[in-house]
C-alpha positions as protocol buffer text, in pm:
chain_id: "A"
residue {
  index: 1
  type: MET
  ca { x: -3415 y: -2118 z: 1406 }
}
residue {
  index: 2
  type: ALA
  ca { x: -3310 y: -2023 z: 1053 }
}
residue {
  index: 3
  type: LYS
  ca { x: -3191 y: -1681 z: 1170 }
}
residue {
  index: 4
  type: PHE
  ca { x: -2976 y: -1839 z: 1445 }
}
residue {
  index: 5
  type: HIS
  ca { x: -2828 y: -2085 z: 1193 }
}
residue {
  index: 6
  type: ASN
  ca { x: -2762 y: -1798 z: 952 }
}
residue {
  index: 7
  type: GLN
  ca { x: -2585 y: -1590 z: 1222 }
}
residue {
  index: 8
  type: LYS
  ca { x: -2375 y: -1889 z: 1324 }
}
residue {
  index: 9
  type: LEU
  ca { x: -2276 y: -1950 z: 961 }
}
residue {
  index: 10
  type: VAL
  ca { x: -2184 y: -1583 z: 916 }
}
residue {
  index: 11
  type: SER
  ca { x: -1974 y: -1600 z: 1234 }
}
residue {
  index: 12
  type: ILE
  ca { x: -1791 y: -1910 z: 1109 }
}
residue {
  index: 13
  type: VAL
  ca { x: -1724 y: -1752 z: 767 }
}
residue {
  index: 14
  type: ASN
  ca { x: -1598 y: -1432 z: 936 }
}
residue {
  index: 15
  type: SER
  ca { x: -1366 y: -1636 z: 1159 }
}
residue {
  index: 16
  type: ILE
  ca { x: -1225 y: -1830 z: 863 }
}
residue {
  index: 17
  type: THR
  ca { x: -1179 y: -1507 z: 670 }
}
residue {
  index: 18
  type: ASN
  ca { x: -1000 y: -1346 z: 965 }
}
residue {
  index: 19
  type: VAL
  ca { x: -765 y: -1644 z: 991 }
}
residue {
  index: 20
  type: GLY
  ca { x: -696 y: -1607 z: 617 }
}
residue {
  index: 21
  type: TYR
  ca { x: -618 y: -1238 z: 662 }
}
residue {
  index: 22
  type: ILE
  ca { x: -391 y: -1309 z: 959 }
}
residue {
  index: 23
  type: VAL
  ca { x: -199 y: -1586 z: 778 }
}
residue {
  index: 24
  type: GLY
  ca { x: -175 y: -1390 z: 452 }
}
residue {
  index: 25
  type: CYS
  ca { x: -66 y: -1068 z: 620 }
}
residue {
  index: 26
  type: SER
  ca { x: 184 y: -1253 z: 837 }
}
residue {
  index: 27
  type: CYS
  ca { x: 341 y: -1412 z: 528 }
}
residue {
  index: 28
  type: LEU
  ca { x: 353 y: -1079 z: 344 }
}
residue {
  index: 29
  type: TYR
  ca { x: 492 y: -907 z: 652 }
}
residue {
  index: 30
  type: PHE
  ca { x: 766 y: -1169 z: 688 }
}
residue {
  index: 31
  type: ILE
  ca { x: 858 y: -1136 z: 318 }
}
residue {
  index: 32
  type: ALA
  ca { x: 864 y: -755 z: 344 }
}
residue {
  index: 33
  type: ILE
  ca { x: 1088 y: -767 z: 652 }
}
residue {
  index: 34
  type: TRP
  ca { x: 1316 y: -1013 z: 470 }
}
residue {
  index: 35
  type: ILE
  ca { x: 1338 y: -780 z: 167 }
}
residue {
  index: 36
  type: PHE
  ca { x: 1399 y: -481 z: 395 }
}
residue {
  index: 37
  type: GLY
  ca { x: 1675 y: -662 z: 584 }
}
residue {
  index: 38
  type: ALA
  ca { x: 1837 y: -787 z: 264 }
}
residue {
  index: 39
  type: ALA
  ca { x: 1832 y: -434 z: 120 }
}
residue {
  index: 40
  type: ILE
  ca { x: 1997 y: -291 z: 432 }
}
residue {
  index: 41
  type: TRP
  ca { x: 2255 y: -572 z: 425 }
}
residue {
  index: 42
  type: ASN
  ca { x: 2329 y: -502 z: 58 }
}
residue {
  index: 43
  type: ILE
  ca { x: 2365 y: -128 z: 126 }
}
residue {
  index: 44
  type: ILE
  ca { x: 2615 y: -193 z: 405 }
}
residue {
  index: 45
  type: ASP
  ca { x: 2798 y: -443 z: 185 }
}
residue {
  index: 46
  type: GLU
  ca { x: 2799 y: -197 z: -105 }
}
residue {
  index: 47
  type: LEU
  ca { x: 2935 y: 88 z: 108 }
}
residue {
  index: 48
  type: PHE
  ca { x: 3238 y: -116 z: 215 }
}
residue {
  index: 49
  type: SER
  ca { x: 3313 y: -275 z: -123 }
}
residue {
  index: 50
  type: ASP
  ca { x: 3560 y: -153 z: -379 }
}
residue {
  index: 51
  type: ASN
  ca { x: 3303 y: -122 z: -655 }
}
residue {
  index: 52
  type: PHE
  ca { x: 3052 y: 115 z: -492 }
}
residue {
  index: 53
  type: SER
  ca { x: 2776 y: 224 z: -729 }
}
residue {
  index: 54
  type: ILE
  ca { x: 2503 y: 476 z: -664 }
}
residue {
  index: 55
  type: TYR
  ca { x: 2284 y: 284 z: -911 }
}
residue {
  index: 56
  type: ARG
  ca { x: 2296 y: -34 z: -705 }
}
residue {
  index: 57
  type: LEU
  ca { x: 2226 y: 179 z: -398 }
}
residue {
  index: 58
  type: LEU
  ca { x: 1915 y: 315 z: -570 }
}
residue {
  index: 59
  type: ASP
  ca { x: 1802 y: -42 z: -641 }
}
residue {
  index: 60
  type: GLU
  ca { x: 1819 y: -113 z: -270 }
}
residue {
  index: 61
  type: VAL
  ca { x: 1625 y: 206 z: -194 }
}
residue {
  index: 62
  type: ALA
  ca { x: 1353 y: 81 z: -429 }
}
residue {
  index: 63
  type: PHE
  ca { x: 1341 y: -248 z: -236 }
}
residue {
  index: 64
  type: ILE
  ca { x: 1312 y: -59 z: 94 }
}
residue {
  index: 65
  type: VAL
  ca { x: 1028 y: 155 z: -44 }
}
residue {
  index: 66
  type: PHE
  ca { x: 851 y: -157 z: -170 }
}
residue {
  index: 67
  type: SER
  ca { x: 888 y: -338 z: 162 }
}
residue {
  index: 68
  type: ILE
  ca { x: 755 y: -42 z: 359 }
}
residue {
  index: 69
  type: ALA
  ca { x: 454 y: -21 z: 127 }
}
residue {
  index: 70
  type: VAL
  ca { x: 383 y: -392 z: 178 }
}
residue {
  index: 71
  type: ILE
  ca { x: 414 y: -353 z: 556 }
}
residue {
  index: 72
  type: ASP
  ca { x: 173 y: -58 z: 544 }
}
residue {
  index: 73
  type: VAL
  ca { x: -80 y: -256 z: 339 }
}
residue {
  index: 74
  type: CYS
  ca { x: -53 y: -548 z: 584 }
}
residue {
  index: 75
  type: LYS
  ca { x: -112 y: -313 z: 875 }
}
residue {
  index: 76
  type: TYR
  ca { x: -411 y: -162 z: 698 }
}
residue {
  index: 77
  type: LEU
  ca { x: -564 y: -503 z: 624 }
}
residue {
  index: 78
  type: MET
  ca { x: -512 y: -629 z: 978 }
}
residue {
  index: 79
  type: ILE
  ca { x: -660 y: -321 z: 1141 }
}
residue {
  index: 80
  type: GLU
  ca { x: -951 y: -271 z: 902 }
}
residue {
  index: 81
  type: GLU
  ca { x: -1048 y: -629 z: 823 }
}
residue {
  index: 82
  type: VAL
  ca { x: -957 y: -823 z: 1138 }
}
residue {
  index: 83
  type: CYS
  ca { x: -960 y: -579 z: 1430 }
}
residue {
  index: 84
  type: LYS
  ca { x: -1256 y: -361 z: 1327 }
}
residue {
  index: 85
  type: ASN
  ca { x: -1606 y: -469 z: 1244 }
}
residue {
  index: 86
  type: SER
  ca { x: -1645 y: -352 z: 883 }
}
residue {
  index: 87
  type: GLU
  ca { x: -2022 y: -392 z: 880 }
}
residue {
  index: 88
  type: GLY
  ca { x: -2236 y: -93 z: 966 }
}
residue {
  index: 89
  type: ARG
  ca { x: -1956 y: 161 z: 939 }
}
residue {
  index: 90
  type: LYS
  ca { x: -2041 y: 522 z: 868 }
}
residue {
  index: 91
  type: PRO
  ca { x: -1948 y: 672 z: 528 }
}
residue {
  index: 92
  type: PHE
  ca { x: -1699 y: 906 z: 700 }
}
residue {
  index: 93
  type: GLU
  ca { x: -1513 y: 608 z: 849 }
}
residue {
  index: 94
  type: VAL
  ca { x: -1508 y: 427 z: 516 }
}
residue {
  index: 95
  type: ARG
  ca { x: -1379 y: 739 z: 339 }
}
residue {
  index: 96
  type: LYS
  ca { x: -1108 y: 787 z: 602 }
}
residue {
  index: 97
  type: THR
  ca { x: -999 y: 423 z: 569 }
}
residue {
  index: 98
  type: LEU
  ca { x: -999 y: 435 z: 190 }
}
residue {
  index: 99
  type: THR
  ca { x: -796 y: 757 z: 200 }
}
residue {
  index: 100
  type: LYS
  ca { x: -529 y: 593 z: 416 }
}
residue {
  index: 101
  type: PHE
  ca { x: -508 y: 295 z: 182 }
}
residue {
  index: 102
  type: VAL
  ca { x: -489 y: 507 z: -135 }
}
residue {
  index: 103
  type: ILE
  ca { x: -223 y: 733 z: 19 }
}
residue {
  index: 104
  type: ILE
  ca { x: -11 y: 424 z: 93 }
}
residue {
  index: 105
  type: ILE
  ca { x: -37 y: 316 z: -270 }
}
residue {
  index: 106
  type: VAL
  ca { x: 21 y: 666 z: -412 }
}
residue {
  index: 107
  type: THR
  ca { x: 325 y: 717 z: -190 }
}
residue {
  index: 108
  type: ALA
  ca { x: 476 y: 386 z: -301 }
}
residue {
  index: 109
  type: MET
  ca { x: 409 y: 470 z: -665 }
}
residue {
  index: 110
  type: ALA
  ca { x: 558 y: 818 z: -635 }
}
residue {
  index: 111
  type: LEU
  ca { x: 868 y: 696 z: -452 }
}
residue {
  index: 112
  type: GLU
  ca { x: 920 y: 419 z: -707 }
}
residue {
  index: 113
  type: GLY
  ca { x: 877 y: 677 z: -984 }
}
residue {
  index: 114
  type: LEU
  ca { x: 1137 y: 898 z: -819 }
}
residue {
  index: 115
  type: VAL
  ca { x: 1390 y: 616 z: -786 }
}
residue {
  index: 116
  type: LEU
  ca { x: 1330 y: 504 z: -1144 }
}
residue {
  index: 117
  type: THR
  ca { x: 1356 y: 859 z: -1276 }
}
residue {
  index: 118
  type: ILE
  ca { x: 1693 y: 907 z: -1110 }
}
residue {
  index: 119
  type: GLN
  ca { x: 1820 y: 571 z: -1235 }
}
residue {
  index: 120
  type: THR
  ca { x: 1693 y: 624 z: -1588 }
}
residue {
  index: 121
  type: ALA
  ca { x: 1817 y: 982 z: -1611 }
}
residue {
  index: 122
  type: LYS
  ca { x: 2167 y: 862 z: -1528 }
}
residue {
  index: 123
  type: SER
  ca { x: 2171 y: 581 z: -1782 }
}
residue {
  index: 124
  type: ASP
  ca { x: 1947 y: 657 z: -2081 }
}
residue {
  index: 125
  type: VAL
  ca { x: 1718 y: 958 z: -2089 }
}
residue {
  index: 126
  type: ARG
  ca { x: 1525 y: 808 z: -2382 }
}
residue {
  index: 127
  type: ASN
  ca { x: 1375 y: 555 z: -2138 }
}
residue {
  index: 128
  type: LEU
  ca { x: 1209 y: 812 z: -1912 }
}
residue {
  index: 129
  type: PHE
  ca { x: 861 y: 725 z: -2040 }
}
residue {
  index: 130
  type: TYR
  ca { x: 789 y: 457 z: -1775 }
}
residue {
  index: 131
  type: PRO
  ca { x: 903 y: 662 z: -1470 }
}
residue {
  index: 132
  type: ILE
  ca { x: 712 y: 967 z: -1593 }
}
residue {
  index: 133
  type: THR
  ca { x: 405 y: 751 z: -1657 }
}
residue {
  index: 134
  type: LEU
  ca { x: 434 y: 613 z: -1304 }
}
residue {
  index: 135
  type: PHE
  ca { x: 448 y: 967 z: -1160 }
}
residue {
  index: 136
  type: LEU
  ca { x: 153 y: 1067 z: -1377 }
}
residue {
  index: 137
  type: ALA
  ca { x: -47 y: 762 z: -1266 }
}
residue {
  index: 138
  type: ALA
  ca { x: 22 y: 847 z: -900 }
}
residue {
  index: 139
  type: ALA
  ca { x: -92 y: 1206 z: -957 }
}
residue {
  index: 140
  type: ILE
  ca { x: -408 y: 1093 z: -1137 }
}
residue {
  index: 141
  type: PHE
  ca { x: -479 y: 844 z: -859 }
}
residue {
  index: 142
  type: LEU
  ca { x: -447 y: 1123 z: -602 }
}
residue {
  index: 143
  type: VAL
  ca { x: -672 y: 1358 z: -801 }
}
residue {
  index: 144
  type: CYS
  ca { x: -932 y: 1081 z: -834 }
}
residue {
  index: 145
  type: LEU
  ca { x: -921 y: 1031 z: -457 }
}
residue {
  index: 146
  type: GLY
  ca { x: -992 y: 1402 z: -410 }
}
residue {
  index: 147
  type: ILE
  ca { x: -1284 y: 1388 z: -653 }
}
residue {
  index: 148
  type: TYR
  ca { x: -1421 y: 1079 z: -479 }
}
residue {
  index: 149
  type: GLN
  ca { x: -1395 y: 1248 z: -141 }
}
residue {
  index: 150
  type: ARG
  ca { x: -1565 y: 1564 z: -266 }
}
residue {
  index: 151
  type: PHE
  ca { x: -1858 y: 1371 z: -415 }
}
residue {
  index: 152
  type: ASN
  ca { x: -1882 y: 1155 z: -104 }
}
residue {
  index: 153
  type: VAL
  ca { x: -1900 y: 1459 z: 125 }
}
residue {
  index: 154
  type: MET
  ca { x: -2160 y: 1621 z: -102 }
}
residue {
  index: 155
  type: SER
  ca { x: -2363 y: 1299 z: -91 }
}
residue {
  index: 156
  type: GLU
  ca { x: -2342 y: 1285 z: 289 }
}
residue {
  index: 157
  type: GLU
  ca { x: -2449 y: 1649 z: 319 }
}
residue {
  index: 158
  type: GLY
  ca { x: -2740 y: 1582 z: 82 }
}
residue {
  index: 159
  type: SER
  ca { x: -2860 y: 1280 z: 277 }
}
residue {
  index: 160
  type: GLU
  ca { x: -2846 y: 1466 z: 611 }
}
residue {
  index: 161
  type: LYS
  ca { x: -3097 y: 1726 z: 491 }
}
């Protein structure tokens, strides 16, 4: 009886959690689409205005990059946490999922670093520390992912023997 009650409780908690993921991801997705649309609108407006500025255009590119990263994270969370059963997954599947998630984050960081580097280089080169640090953090994050994957594969190979 206790095991049945425990399974029912776990099922209820999983259902509530899934609803939370769906609501949270839907809100984030809506906000990201709004930011994306506003950035496109501002680009079109900027192109046809008399005071066109490449710097304001780069700001809008940064917003587009951010919104795409948020959409990607929402997609990841919905697929991995709601659609798939995360319990009892093989280490290879977990590594593959983690790799996708980290690549989303690294790509967003690198693109933001690129946009900031261009903006900063045009205005004040003395302020390049933050964009360079962002690029460096993205590179370190990617190297750490590679190290994690290598150790994970070695661990899997060791446990198979």
